[in-house]
PATORLO-653436 format. One record per residue: chain; residue number from 0; residue in one letter; x negated, y, z of N, C-alpha, C in turn. Coordinates in Angstrom, 1 decimal, padded with zeros to 4 digits. Each point is the difference from the previous one (the first is absolute). Layout:
<recs>
+-------+-----+------+--------+--------+--------+--------+--------+--------+--------+--------+--------+
| kette |  nr | rest |   n_c1 |   n_c2 |   n_c3 |  ca_c1 |  ca_c2 |  ca_c3 |   c_c1 |   c_c2 |   c_c3 |
+-------+-----+------+--------+--------+--------+--------+--------+--------+--------+--------+--------+
|     A | NUM |    a |      X |      Y |      Z |      X |      Y |      Z |      X |      Y |      Z |
...
+-------+-----+------+--------+--------+--------+--------+--------+--------+--------+--------+--------+
</recs>
This chain:
<recs>
+-------+-----+------+--------+--------+--------+--------+--------+--------+--------+--------+--------+
| kette |  nr | rest |   n_c1 |   n_c2 |   n_c3 |  ca_c1 |  ca_c2 |  ca_c3 |   c_c1 |   c_c2 |   c_c3 |
+-------+-----+------+--------+--------+--------+--------+--------+--------+--------+--------+--------+
|     A |   0 |    m | -000.1 | -029.2 |  058.9 |  000.2 |  000.6 | -001.1 |  000.4 |  001.2 |  000.2 |
|     A |   1 |    l | -000.6 |  001.3 | -000.5 |  000.4 |  001.0 | -000.2 |  001.1 |  000.6 | -001.1 |
|     A |   2 |    r |  000.5 |  000.8 |  000.2 |  001.1 |  000.4 | -000.4 |  000.2 |  001.4 | -001.2 |
|     A |   3 |    i | -001.5 |  000.5 | -000.1 | -000.6 |  001.1 | -000.3 |  000.9 |  000.1 | -001.4 |
|     A |   4 |    k |  000.1 | -000.7 | -001.1 |  000.5 |  000.3 | -001.3 |  001.5 |  000.0 |  000.4 |
|     A |   5 |    e |  000.6 | -000.5 |  000.6 |  001.5 |  000.2 |  000.6 |  000.8 |  001.0 |  000.3 |
|     A |   6 |    l | -001.4 |  000.4 |  001.3 |  000.5 |  001.1 |  000.3 | -000.5 |  001.5 | -000.8 |
|     A |   7 |    c | -001.0 | -000.1 | -001.1 | -000.4 |  001.1 | -000.7 |  001.2 |  000.2 | -001.0 |
|     A |   8 |    k |  000.6 | -001.2 | -000.7 |  001.2 |  000.3 | -000.8 |  001.3 |  000.2 |  000.6 |
|     A |   9 |    a | -000.1 | -000.3 |  001.5 |  001.6 |  000.7 |  000.6 | -000.2 |  001.7 |  000.0 |
|     A |  10 |    k | -001.1 |  000.0 | -000.2 | -000.3 |  001.6 |  000.7 | -000.8 |  000.6 | -001.6 |
|     A |  11 |    g |  000.4 | -000.3 | -000.9 | -000.4 |  000.5 | -001.0 | -001.6 |  000.3 | -000.7 |
|     A |  12 |    l | -000.8 | -000.9 |  000.9 | -001.6 |  000.3 |  000.2 | -001.0 | -000.9 | -001.2 |
|     A |  13 |    k | -000.9 |  000.7 | -000.5 | -000.4 | -000.7 | -001.0 | -001.7 | -000.4 |  001.3 |
|     A |  14 |    l | -000.4 | -001.4 | -000.1 | -001.2 | -000.1 |  000.5 | -001.2 |  001.1 |  000.4 |
|     A |  15 |    q |  000.1 |  000.9 | -001.4 | -001.1 |  001.2 |  000.1 |  000.9 |  001.0 |  000.8 |
|     A |  16 |    d |  001.0 | -000.2 |  000.1 |  000.6 |  001.6 |  001.0 | -000.2 | -000.4 |  001.3 |
|     A |  17 |    l |  000.4 | -001.7 |  000.4 | -000.6 | -000.6 |  001.3 | -001.3 |  000.3 |  000.0 |
|     A |  18 |    g | -001.4 | -000.4 | -000.7 | -001.3 |  000.4 |  000.3 | -000.1 |  001.1 |  000.4 |
|     A |  19 |    a |  000.5 |  001.0 | -000.9 | -000.2 |  001.8 |  000.3 |  000.7 |  000.5 |  001.5 |
|     A |  20 |    r |  000.7 | -000.8 |  000.7 |  001.0 |  000.3 |  001.0 | -001.3 | -000.6 |  001.4 |
|     A |  21 |    m | -000.5 | -000.9 | -000.7 | -000.8 | -001.0 |  001.5 | -001.4 |  000.6 | -000.7 |
|     A |  22 |    g | -000.4 |  001.2 | -000.8 | -001.4 | -000.3 | -000.2 | -000.9 | -001.2 | -000.4 |
|     A |  23 |    m |  000.5 | -000.8 | -000.9 | -000.4 | -001.8 | -000.3 |  000.0 |  000.3 | -001.7 |
|     A |  24 |    p | -001.1 | -000.4 | -000.2 |  000.0 | -000.7 | -001.8 |  001.3 | -000.6 |  000.1 |
|     A |  25 |    q |  000.6 |  000.5 | -001.5 |  001.5 | -000.8 | -000.3 | -000.7 | -001.6 | -000.1 |
|     A |  26 |    p | -001.2 | -000.6 | -000.6 | -000.7 | -001.1 |  000.1 |  000.5 | -000.6 |  001.1 |
|     A |  27 |    t | -000.7 |  000.4 |  001.2 |  000.0 | -000.5 |  001.2 |  001.6 | -000.1 |  000.1 |
|     A |  28 |    v |  000.8 |  000.8 | -000.1 |  001.3 |  000.1 |  000.9 |  000.8 | -001.1 | -001.0 |
|     A |  29 |    s | -000.5 | -000.3 | -001.2 |  000.5 | -001.2 | -000.8 | -000.4 | -001.2 |  000.2 |
|     A |  30 |    v | -001.6 | -000.3 |  000.6 | -000.3 | -001.0 |  000.5 |  000.6 | -000.4 |  001.4 |
|     A |  31 |    l |  000.5 |  001.1 |  001.0 |  000.9 | -000.5 |  000.8 |  001.3 | -000.6 | -000.2 |
|     A |  32 |    a |  000.9 |  000.8 | -001.0 |  001.3 |  000.2 | -000.2 |  000.0 | -001.9 | -000.6 |
|     A |  33 |    n | -001.2 | -000.2 | -000.7 | -000.2 | -001.1 | -000.7 | -000.4 | -001.9 |  000.9 |
|     A |  34 |    g |  000.0 |  000.5 |  001.6 | -000.3 | -000.5 |  001.0 | -001.4 | -000.9 | -000.3 |
|     A |  35 |    k | -000.6 |  000.8 | -001.1 | -001.4 | -000.2 |  000.1 | -001.0 |  000.7 |  001.3 |
|     A |  36 |    l |  000.1 |  000.3 |  000.5 | -000.6 |  000.8 |  001.2 |  001.0 |  000.0 |  001.4 |
|     A |  37 |    k | -000.8 | -000.1 |  001.0 |  000.9 | -000.1 |  001.6 | -000.4 |  001.4 |  000.3 |
|     A |  38 |    p |  001.0 |  001.1 |  000.0 |  000.0 |  000.9 |  000.9 | -000.6 |  000.0 |  001.4 |
|     A |  39 |    s | -000.7 |  001.0 |  000.3 | -000.6 |  000.9 |  001.0 |  001.6 |  000.3 |  001.2 |
|     A |  40 |    y | -000.5 |  000.4 |  001.3 |  000.9 |  000.3 |  000.5 |  000.5 |  001.3 | -000.5 |
|     A |  41 |    d | -001.2 |  000.8 | -000.3 |  000.1 |  001.7 | -000.3 |  000.7 | -000.5 | -001.0 |
|     A |  42 |    t | -000.2 | -000.5 | -001.2 |  000.1 | -000.2 | -001.3 |  001.7 | -000.3 |  000.2 |
|     A |  43 |    l |  000.7 | -000.8 |  001.0 |  001.1 |  000.2 |  000.2 |  000.8 |  000.8 |  000.2 |
|     A |  44 |    l | -000.9 |  000.8 |  001.3 |  000.6 |  001.2 | -000.1 | -000.4 |  001.3 | -000.7 |
|     A |  45 |    k | -000.6 | -000.3 | -000.9 |  000.3 |  001.1 | -001.0 |  001.0 | -000.5 | -001.0 |
|     A |  46 |    l |  000.0 | -001.5 | -000.2 |  001.1 |  000.0 | -001.5 |  001.7 |  000.3 |  000.8 |
|     A |  47 |    a |  000.0 | -000.2 |  001.6 |  001.6 |  000.2 |  000.1 |  000.4 |  001.3 |  000.1 |
|     A |  48 |    a | -001.1 |  001.0 |  000.5 | -000.3 |  001.5 | -000.3 |  000.9 |  000.4 | -001.8 |
|     A |  49 |    a | -001.0 | -000.6 | -000.2 |  000.4 |  000.6 | -001.7 |  001.2 | -000.4 | -000.3 |
|     A |  50 |    l |  000.6 | -001.4 | -000.1 |  000.9 | -000.6 | -000.2 |  001.1 |  000.5 |  000.8 |
|     A |  51 |    d | -000.4 |  000.8 |  001.2 |  001.2 |  000.4 |  001.1 |  000.9 | -000.8 |  000.3 |
|     A |  52 |    v | -000.7 | -000.8 |  000.4 |  001.0 | -001.8 |  000.9 | -001.0 | -000.4 |  001.1 |
|     A |  53 |    r |  000.9 | -000.4 |  001.0 | -001.3 | -000.6 |  001.1 | -000.7 | -001.3 | -000.5 |
|     A |  54 |    v | -001.1 | -000.2 |  000.8 | -000.9 | -001.1 | -000.4 |  000.5 | -000.7 |  000.0 |
|     A |  55 |    g |  000.9 | -001.0 |  000.5 |  000.5 | -001.6 | -000.1 |  000.9 |  000.0 | -001.3 |
|     A |  56 |    e |  000.7 |  001.1 | -000.6 |  000.7 |  000.1 | -000.8 | -000.6 | -000.2 | -001.6 |
|     A |  57 |    l | -001.7 |  000.2 |  000.2 | -000.6 | -000.6 | -000.9 | -000.1 | -001.1 | -000.6 |
|     A |  58 |    f |  000.2 | -000.9 |  001.3 |  000.2 | -001.6 | -000.2 |  000.9 | -000.7 | -000.5 |
|     A |  59 |    d | -000.1 | -001.4 | -001.0 |  001.5 | -000.4 | -000.5 |  000.6 | -000.7 |  001.2 |
|     A |  60 |    d | -000.5 | -000.4 |  000.9 |  000.8 | -000.5 |  000.8 |  000.5 |  000.7 |  001.5 |
|     A |  61 |    w | -000.2 |  001.2 |  000.0 |  000.3 |  001.2 |  000.8 |  001.5 | -000.9 |  000.4 |
|     A |  62 |    t |  000.1 |  000.2 |  001.5 |  001.2 |  000.1 |  000.9 | -000.5 |  001.2 |  001.1 |
|     A |  63 |    d |  001.2 |  000.9 |  000.5 | -000.6 |  000.8 |  000.7 | -000.3 | -000.4 |  000.9 |
|     A |  64 |    g | -001.3 |  000.6 |  000.4 | -001.0 |  000.1 |  001.1 | -001.1 | -001.4 | -000.1 |
|     A |  65 |    e |  000.3 | -000.6 | -001.0 | -001.3 | -001.5 | -000.2 | -000.4 |  000.2 | -001.4 |
|     A |  66 |    i | -000.9 | -000.4 |  000.0 | -001.2 |  000.0 | -001.6 | -000.5 | -001.1 |  000.1 |
|     A |  67 |    v | -000.5 | -000.7 | -001.0 | -001.0 | -001.3 | -000.1 | -001.3 |  000.9 | -001.0 |
|     A |  68 |    c | -001.2 | -000.7 |  001.1 | -001.1 |  000.6 | -000.2 | -000.9 | -000.4 | -001.3 |
|     A |  69 |    p | -000.2 |  000.8 | -000.9 | -000.4 | -000.1 | -001.2 | -001.6 | -000.7 |  000.0 |
|     A |  70 |    h | -000.6 | -000.2 |  001.4 | -001.5 | -000.7 | -000.5 |  000.6 | -001.7 |  001.2 |
|     A |  71 |    c |  000.4 |  000.3 |  000.4 |  000.5 | -001.3 |  000.9 |  001.0 | -000.6 |  000.1 |
|     A |  72 |    g |  001.0 |  000.5 | -000.2 |  001.7 | -000.6 | -000.4 |  000.3 |  000.1 |  001.3 |
|     A |  73 |    g | -000.1 |  000.9 |  001.2 |  000.5 | -000.7 |  000.9 |  001.3 |  000.9 |  000.3 |
|     A |  74 |    r |  000.8 |  000.4 |  000.8 |  001.0 |  001.0 |  000.4 | -000.3 |  001.2 |  000.9 |
|     A |  75 |    i |  000.0 |  001.1 | -000.5 | -000.8 |  001.2 |  000.9 |  001.7 |  000.8 |  000.3 |
|     A |  76 |    s |  000.3 |  000.0 |  001.4 |  000.9 |  001.2 |  000.0 | -000.2 |  001.5 |  000.1 |
|     A |  77 |    v |  000.9 |  000.9 | -001.0 | -000.3 |  000.8 |  000.1 |  000.8 |  001.2 |  000.8 |
|     A |  78 |    e | -000.3 |  000.7 |  000.4 |  000.7 |  001.4 |  000.7 | -000.4 |  001.3 | -000.6 |
|     A |  79 |    v |  000.9 |  000.4 | -000.4 | -000.2 |  001.5 | -001.1 |  000.2 |  000.8 |  000.8 |
|     A |  80 |    k | -000.9 |  001.1 |  000.7 |  000.4 |  001.2 |  000.8 |  000.1 |  001.1 | -000.8 |
|     A |  81 |    k |  001.0 |  000.9 |  000.3 | -000.1 |  001.4 | -001.4 | -000.8 |  000.9 |  001.2 |
|     A |  82 |    g | -000.7 |  000.9 | -000.9 |  000.0 |  001.4 |  000.7 | -001.1 | -000.1 |  001.3 |
|     A |  83 |    g | -000.6 | -000.8 | -000.2 | -001.1 | -000.1 |  001.3 |  000.2 | -000.9 |  001.0 |
|     A |  84 |    e |  001.2 | -000.7 |  000.4 |  001.0 | -000.2 |  000.9 | -001.1 | -000.9 |  001.1 |
+-------+-----+------+--------+--------+--------+--------+--------+--------+--------+--------+--------+
</recs>
């Protein structure tokens, strides 16, 4: 499950604000935040950028360097490189 609501609350954002940052309508963001729509990879990137977090931090079960795929439930290793390294 994604931590959209938790991250928005921590950053003082409403879902409408998040949608504006992402260029996405608030109802769509709400559906994502409520777990009723599985995000594409591009949407995950937009969410992470809009919330100023790493993609992995969007997930409930984030452990540094690993996430669980919301589609298949498999574990995925994540390596974050800064500045196009």
